[in-house]
PLY file of the C-alpha trace (Angstrom):
ply
format ascii 1.0
element vertex 104
property float x
property float y
property float z
element edge 103
property int vertex1
property int vertex2
end_header
-25.78 17.76 17.55
-25.92 20.32 15.31
-23.94 20.51 12.04
-20.77 22.16 12.76
-19.00 21.52 9.28
-19.39 21.04 5.92
-17.39 18.91 3.65
-17.89 17.58 0.25
-18.74 14.16 -0.77
-15.60 12.40 -2.79
-16.18 13.48 -6.49
-19.19 16.12 -5.57
-19.63 19.59 -5.38
-22.28 19.19 -3.05
-21.83 20.19 0.37
-22.65 17.48 3.16
-22.93 18.09 6.60
-20.44 16.25 8.80
-20.50 16.36 12.60
-17.47 17.80 14.61
-15.04 14.88 15.71
-17.64 12.35 13.73
-14.48 11.36 11.69
-11.62 9.66 12.74
-8.27 10.76 11.14
-6.85 8.14 8.61
-3.31 7.60 7.83
-2.29 5.40 5.03
0.76 3.45 5.42
2.50 2.02 2.31
5.92 0.48 1.60
7.55 0.00 -1.98
10.23 -1.87 -3.58
10.66 -4.72 -1.41
11.23 -7.21 0.36
14.29 -5.79 1.72
16.61 -5.94 4.61
14.44 -4.13 6.81
11.27 -5.95 6.50
10.97 -8.46 8.97
12.31 -5.37 11.90
9.40 -3.41 10.18
6.74 -6.33 10.62
7.76 -6.96 14.34
7.21 -2.95 14.78
3.95 -2.57 12.97
2.48 -6.22 14.63
3.65 -4.82 18.04
1.94 -1.89 17.61
-1.14 -3.06 16.20
-0.47 -0.86 12.49
-1.77 -2.43 9.00
0.48 -1.13 5.96
0.60 -2.15 2.31
3.45 -3.71 1.08
4.21 -2.77 -2.47
6.81 -5.83 -3.63
8.77 -6.11 -6.70
8.46 -9.63 -8.59
12.32 -10.34 -8.41
12.76 -9.50 -4.51
9.45 -11.65 -3.74
11.08 -14.54 -5.32
14.37 -13.82 -3.40
11.93 -13.36 -0.13
8.87 -15.76 -0.44
9.20 -16.05 3.66
8.98 -12.40 4.06
5.85 -12.24 1.75
4.03 -14.85 3.62
4.60 -12.53 7.03
3.58 -10.18 5.03
0.23 -11.91 4.37
-0.43 -13.86 7.43
0.16 -10.45 9.78
-2.82 -9.21 7.28
-1.11 -6.47 5.25
-2.03 -5.26 2.03
0.22 -6.98 -0.85
0.56 -5.04 -3.95
2.00 -5.20 -6.98
5.22 -2.81 -7.57
6.18 -4.57 -10.97
8.74 -7.42 -11.51
12.46 -4.98 -11.12
11.66 -1.83 -11.73
13.74 -1.67 -14.47
12.66 1.76 -16.28
14.20 1.41 -19.20
12.28 -1.93 -19.75
9.14 -0.79 -17.97
8.64 2.40 -20.06
9.49 1.25 -23.25
6.06 -0.06 -24.43
3.03 -1.15 -22.69
3.78 -4.72 -23.28
6.92 -4.85 -21.17
4.81 -3.07 -18.74
2.12 -5.58 -18.83
4.81 -8.32 -18.88
6.02 -7.07 -15.83
2.76 -6.81 -13.88
1.87 -10.51 -15.09
5.41 -11.86 -14.17
0 1
1 2
2 3
3 4
4 5
5 6
6 7
7 8
8 9
9 10
10 11
11 12
12 13
13 14
14 15
15 16
16 17
17 18
18 19
19 20
20 21
21 22
22 23
23 24
24 25
25 26
26 27
27 28
28 29
29 30
30 31
31 32
32 33
33 34
34 35
35 36
36 37
37 38
38 39
39 40
40 41
41 42
42 43
43 44
44 45
45 46
46 47
47 48
48 49
49 50
50 51
51 52
52 53
53 54
54 55
55 56
56 57
57 58
58 59
59 60
60 61
61 62
62 63
63 64
64 65
65 66
66 67
67 68
68 69
69 70
70 71
71 72
72 73
73 74
74 75
75 76
76 77
77 78
78 79
79 80
80 81
81 82
82 83
83 84
84 85
85 86
86 87
87 88
88 89
89 90
90 91
91 92
92 93
93 94
94 95
95 96
96 97
97 98
98 99
99 100
100 101
101 102
102 103
């Protein structure tokens, strides 16, 4: 097959050849600030459709809903830290407070 399209390597100005239809299109699905009221329903849909996702959770929500955190991980989804409480005044007051929330 010949070169039908030109793409650029990530972070490079050097073109790299790619063949038409050789790369799958990809979408990254993420959810923020949970787990919440609809997380179980979302997990059920993702499981049924066999769709992976990333859940960026708040520490205080994780403490309130440990069973949902377990379900997220057991279903094979990625889990990300989205700070402890999302209180912007505290969170962005200084780096120490930010880091405290990340570690919390």
